[in-house]
N, C-alpha and C positions, 0 to 999 in steps of 0.2 A: 508493497509495490507503489511507488509514487512517480510523479511526472518528472521531477528535476533533482539535480544533485544536492542542492541546498536542503530540500525537504528530506531527502534520504539521510543526510548528515544530522539534521535536526531530530528526526525520529530515532536514529541510532544512539544519539547522546541522551535523549530524554527518557527512553524506555530501556531498562537493563535487559541485556540478552537479545535485543532486536537488531537485525541488520536491515537497514533501508536499501531498497533496490530501485534505482532510478531508471525509468524507461527513456528519459531524455525526450519527452513528448507525450502524446496521448495515444500512441499506437504501439502495439506489441508485435514484434517480428516473430517469425517462426522459430528462430534461434532462441529468442528470449522465452517463448512459450515452452519450448522443449527443455530449457534449463530449469524453469520454474516447476515444470511437471515432475522433475526429479527431486524436488525439495522434500526433506524428511519431516517437515513440520507444516502446519497450516499457514496459508498465505492470506494476508489482508491487502486487498487492492484499495488504495486510497488516493484517487485522483481529485483534482480541484473540482469544485461544484459545477463548473461549466462543462465538465467532461463525464458526468455521471452515466450517461447512456453508454459511452464507450467502456466504462468500468463494468457495467452490468453485462455487456457482451463478452468482455474478457473473462468474467467469472464463469460463464458458460463454456469457455474454451480451455480452461485450466482446472483440473480437479483440485479438491481440498482448498477452495478459496471462499472468502467472504468479502463483501464490499462494505467499507465504512465511508459515509458521506460527511466530510469535515465541514465545520461551520465556516472556515476560512482556509487559505492555503497553509499546509503544514509547515512551510518554511518560516512562518511567523511564530510558531511554537505556542499557540494559545493553549492554556491550561485545560480548558474543556475538551478539546480534541485529543490532547495527550492522555488525559485521564480515561477518556472513552476507549481509545485504542489499547491502553494498558488493561482495561477490563476485558476487552475482547480477547486479548492474548492470554490472560489468566484463565479464561473460560475454555480455552482450546484444549 
């Protein structure tokens, strides 16, 4: 779960088998929460660094989630963040 469409596309292309889900902001609607709650796999919430408090609150409201705090916005596709997310996914 990411903030914007470009970050969702970046993570979807960078990590095999991952579908990026863009919130289109830093808030999660009830509809989005209900949709994510039905996910059959673990969810990684990865908002930009300036929204980490919101990411931690989201984690408490949706089961089977973890939070990853990126070094930079995912849309920039930095190797360090992509590798860290890949490791999280492989450990799920």
